[in-house]
C-alpha positions as CSV (number, residue, x, y, z in Angstrom):
1,M,-9.3,6.7,-25.4
2,N,-6.4,9.0,-25.4
3,K,-3.7,7.2,-27.3
4,S,-0.8,8.9,-25.6
5,Y,-1.4,6.8,-22.5
6,F,0.0,4.0,-24.3
7,Y,3.6,5.0,-24.0
8,L,3.6,3.3,-20.5
9,D,3.7,-0.5,-21.4
10,M,1.9,-2.8,-19.2
11,K,2.5,-6.5,-18.7
12,T,0.3,-9.1,-16.9
13,H,1.5,-12.1,-15.0
14,E,-0.3,-14.9,-13.2
15,L,1.9,-16.0,-10.1
16,Q,0.8,-18.8,-8.0
17,V,0.0,-18.0,-4.3
18,P,1.6,-20.8,-2.2
19,Y,-1.0,-21.1,0.5
20,T,-4.0,-21.2,-1.9
21,Q,-2.4,-23.0,-4.8
22,Q,-4.2,-20.4,-7.1
23,N,-2.9,-17.9,-9.4
24,R,-2.9,-14.2,-8.6
25,R,-3.0,-11.5,-11.3
26,V,0.1,-9.2,-11.1
27,R,0.2,-6.4,-13.5
28,V,3.5,-4.4,-14.0
29,L,3.4,-0.7,-15.5
30,L,6.7,0.1,-17.3
31,P,8.2,3.5,-17.5
32,K,8.4,5.6,-20.6
33,N,11.1,4.3,-23.0
34,Y,11.7,1.2,-20.8
35,E,12.6,-0.9,-24.0
36,E,14.8,1.8,-25.4
37,D,16.9,2.5,-22.2
38,K,18.4,-0.8,-22.0
39,D,21.0,0.1,-19.2
40,T,18.5,1.9,-16.9
41,R,17.3,0.2,-13.6
42,Y,14.3,1.6,-11.8
43,P,12.8,1.9,-8.3
44,V,9.7,-0.4,-7.8
45,V,6.4,0.6,-6.2
46,Y,4.2,-2.2,-5.1
47,F,0.4,-1.6,-4.7
48,H,-2.0,-3.7,-2.9
49,D,-5.7,-3.9,-4.2
50,G,-4.2,-4.0,-7.8
51,Q,-7.8,-3.9,-9.2
52,N,-8.3,-0.4,-7.9
53,V,-4.9,1.0,-9.0
54,L,-5.0,1.4,-12.8
55,Y,-8.5,1.5,-14.3
56,S,-11.7,3.0,-13.0
57,K,-13.8,0.4,-14.7
58,E,-12.3,-2.3,-12.6
59,S,-12.3,-0.5,-9.5
60,F,-14.3,-1.4,-6.4
61,S,-15.6,2.1,-6.0
62,G,-15.9,2.8,-9.8
63,H,-12.7,5.2,-9.5
64,S,-9.2,4.1,-9.7
65,W,-5.8,5.5,-8.1
66,K,-5.4,7.3,-11.4
67,T,-1.8,5.9,-11.5
68,I,-1.2,6.2,-15.2
69,P,-2.4,9.9,-15.3
70,T,-0.4,10.7,-12.2
71,I,2.8,9.3,-14.0
72,K,1.8,11.2,-17.2
73,R,0.9,14.6,-15.7
74,N,3.8,14.9,-13.2
75,P,7.1,14.4,-15.2
76,D,9.1,15.7,-12.2
77,I,8.4,12.4,-10.5
78,P,11.2,9.9,-11.1
79,K,10.6,7.1,-13.4
80,M,9.5,3.9,-11.6
81,I,8.1,0.6,-12.1
82,I,4.5,0.0,-10.8
83,V,3.4,-3.5,-9.6
84,A,-0.2,-3.9,-8.9
85,I,-1.1,-7.0,-6.8
86,D,-4.7,-8.0,-7.1
87,N,-6.4,-8.7,-3.9
88,D,-8.4,-11.9,-3.5
89,G,-12.0,-10.7,-3.4
90,L,-13.7,-12.4,-0.5
91,E,-10.5,-13.3,1.2
92,R,-9.2,-9.8,1.2
93,M,-10.1,-9.1,4.8
94,N,-8.3,-12.1,5.8
95,E,-5.0,-11.6,3.8
96,Y,-4.6,-8.0,4.7
97,A,-4.9,-8.4,8.4
98,A,-1.9,-9.9,10.2
99,W,-3.8,-10.5,13.3
100,K,-7.3,-12.0,13.8
101,Y,-9.9,-9.5,14.7
102,S,-13.2,-10.1,16.4
103,E,-15.2,-7.1,17.7
104,M,-16.6,-7.8,21.0
105,G,-20.4,-7.6,21.0
106,I,-20.9,-8.2,17.4
107,P,-21.5,-12.0,16.9
108,G,-20.2,-13.8,13.8
109,I,-17.7,-11.2,13.0
110,Q,-14.2,-12.7,12.7
111,F,-11.4,-12.2,10.0
112,G,-7.8,-11.8,9.7
113,G,-4.8,-13.6,10.5
114,K,-3.6,-14.5,7.0
115,G,-1.4,-11.4,6.7
116,T,1.7,-13.1,7.3
117,L,1.2,-15.6,4.6
118,Y,0.1,-13.0,2.1
119,A,3.2,-10.9,3.2
120,E,5.5,-14.1,2.2
121,F,3.8,-14.4,-1.1
122,V,4.7,-10.8,-1.9
123,M,8.3,-10.8,-0.6
124,D,9.2,-14.4,-1.6
125,V,7.3,-14.9,-4.9
126,V,6.3,-11.5,-6.4
127,K,9.3,-9.5,-5.5
128,P,11.9,-12.0,-6.7
129,F,10.0,-12.5,-9.8
130,I,9.8,-8.8,-10.6
131,D,13.6,-8.3,-9.8
132,K,14.4,-11.1,-12.1
133,E,12.1,-10.3,-14.9
134,Y,12.5,-6.5,-14.9
135,R,15.4,-4.1,-14.7
136,T,14.8,-2.9,-11.1
137,K,16.8,-1.5,-8.4
138,P,16.0,-4.2,-5.7
139,D,17.6,-2.7,-2.9
140,K,15.6,-1.3,0.3
141,A,15.9,2.4,-0.6
142,H,14.3,1.9,-4.0
143,T,11.5,-0.4,-2.9
144,A,8.3,1.2,-2.0
145,M,4.7,-0.2,-1.0
146,I,1.4,1.5,-1.0
147,G,-1.9,0.4,0.3
148,S,-5.1,2.0,1.5
149,S,-7.8,0.9,4.1
150,L,-7.1,-2.7,5.0
151,G,-4.4,-2.4,2.4
152,G,-2.8,0.3,4.4
153,N,-2.8,-2.2,7.4
154,I,-0.7,-4.8,5.5
155,T,1.5,-2.1,4.4
156,Q,2.1,-1.0,7.9
157,F,2.7,-4.6,9.1
158,M,4.9,-5.5,6.1
159,G,6.9,-2.2,6.6
160,L,8.0,-3.6,10.0
161,A,8.3,-7.3,9.2
162,Y,10.5,-6.5,6.0
163,Q,12.2,-3.4,7.2
164,D,15.5,-4.7,5.5
165,Q,13.8,-4.8,2.2
166,I,11.1,-2.1,2.0
167,G,12.6,1.5,2.5
168,C,9.5,3.5,1.5
169,L,5.8,3.1,2.6
170,G,2.6,4.8,1.7
171,V,-0.1,4.4,4.1
172,F,-3.5,5.7,3.2
173,S,-6.6,5.6,5.4
174,S,-5.4,2.5,7.3
175,A,-7.9,0.7,9.2
176,N,-5.4,-0.3,11.8
177,W,-7.9,0.5,14.6
178,L,-9.1,-3.1,13.9
179,H,-6.3,-4.7,15.6
180,Q,-4.6,-1.8,17.4
181,E,-3.4,-3.3,20.4
182,A,-1.6,-6.4,18.7
183,F,0.1,-3.9,16.3
184,N,1.2,-1.7,19.3
185,R,2.7,-4.8,20.8
186,Y,4.3,-5.6,17.5
187,I,5.9,-2.3,16.7
188,E,7.0,-1.7,20.3
189,R,9.0,-5.1,20.2
190,Q,11.4,-4.2,17.3
191,P,14.0,-1.4,16.6
192,L,12.7,0.7,13.6
193,D,14.9,1.6,10.6
194,P,15.5,5.4,10.9
195,D,16.0,5.8,7.2
196,Q,12.5,4.4,6.2
197,R,10.5,7.0,4.6
198,V,6.8,6.7,5.5
199,Y,3.9,8.8,4.1
200,I,0.7,8.7,6.1
201,Y,-2.5,9.9,4.9
202,V,-6.1,10.3,6.5
203,G,-9.2,12.0,6.0
204,T,-11.6,13.5,8.7
205,E,-14.7,11.8,7.3
206,E,-13.3,8.1,6.8
207,A,-15.4,5.2,7.3
208,D,-17.6,3.2,4.9
209,D,-20.5,1.0,5.2
210,T,-18.3,-2.1,6.1
211,D,-16.6,-0.3,8.9
212,K,-20.1,0.5,10.4
213,T,-20.8,-3.1,10.7
214,L,-17.4,-3.8,12.6
215,M,-17.3,-1.2,15.2
216,A,-19.8,0.6,17.3
217,G,-18.6,4.2,18.1
218,N,-16.9,7.0,16.4
219,I,-15.2,5.3,13.4
220,K,-14.2,8.7,11.9
221,Q,-12.2,9.4,15.0
222,A,-10.8,5.9,15.2
223,Y,-9.2,6.5,11.7
224,I,-7.6,9.5,12.8
225,N,-6.3,8.2,16.2
226,S,-4.8,5.2,14.5
227,S,-2.8,7.2,12.0
228,L,-1.8,9.6,14.6
229,S,-0.9,6.7,16.9
230,Y,1.4,5.1,14.0
231,Y,3.1,8.6,13.3
232,R,4.0,8.8,17.0
233,Q,5.2,5.2,17.2
234,L,7.5,5.7,14.3
235,I,8.9,8.9,15.9
236,A,9.3,7.0,19.2
237,G,11.0,4.2,17.5
238,G,13.7,6.3,16.0
239,V,12.6,7.1,12.5
240,A,13.9,10.4,11.5
241,L,11.3,13.3,11.3
242,E,12.4,14.4,7.7
243,N,11.5,10.7,6.7
244,L,7.9,11.1,7.8
245,K,5.0,13.0,6.3
246,L,1.6,13.0,8.0
247,E,-1.3,14.4,5.8
248,I,-4.7,14.8,7.6
249,T,-7.3,16.3,5.2
250,S,-10.4,17.9,6.2
251,G,-13.7,16.6,4.9
252,A,-11.9,13.8,3.0
253,I,-14.0,10.5,2.8
254,H,-12.8,6.8,2.4
255,N,-12.4,6.2,-1.3
256,E,-10.0,6.3,-4.2
257,I,-10.9,9.8,-5.3
258,A,-9.1,11.1,-2.1
259,W,-6.3,8.6,-2.5
260,A,-5.8,9.4,-6.0
261,H,-5.7,13.3,-5.2
262,H,-2.7,12.6,-2.7
263,L,-0.9,10.0,-4.8
264,P,1.4,12.5,-6.6
265,E,2.4,14.0,-3.2
266,C,3.0,10.6,-1.7
267,L,5.2,9.6,-4.8
268,R,7.2,12.8,-4.5
269,F,7.9,12.3,-1.0
270,L,8.8,8.6,-1.1
271,S,11.3,9.3,-4.1
272,E,13.1,12.2,-2.8
273,K,16.3,10.1,-2.2
274,W,16.0,8.0,-5.3
């Protein structure tokens, strides 16, 4: 393996999830010269689906977000601390959905509803731990969250529920169509933060095999519609246009290869005011 990767130091923690009493792996990737630059504090980017963020050999799809090469090959992107929070495997679909979802006409399909609990774990356990343990810039403007697919759903939800603490969102290929109406009601009920920066990405060929078991109809169009709807809702809610970026990529499918390709652009956009 290329030794030059190792200038990024990685720490592993096991933090207890209150509602399961089980430990969850949370890994922290520190920027170059973190130990030497004792007076420097850093923005923090939280990723859901931590198994898919760092190493391809761990990733669900066999391909990671290539976070380490992204940082290494793009020195213009500001230094940051990356926090990768593992998903809970079989419980992932429950944790990453704030609302229960049951598709009419497909018997036995019901999941979701634990998103609020998971969000509390991230914001009441993980974030305070990271801010205490590491030299972070804990304020809203320097706190970002990135997720894809259902991880995009929970990122959208947390970006609303914790607007006072999360200033930057990266929402990739969100499957928000799973509970679109509930989300619509939620976003319409509250004032939005005009300064929150949101990067929205969707491909025109989204949908994986799981999706096809959850919805009859044109799933590819559902992904596009849901992302466009979110973009419009943010504008209608008063988020400044210069704080929004919508990327629709022709031919892109639903996987980490596509997300990794757009990660540098996302990080550049989110970090513009750091």
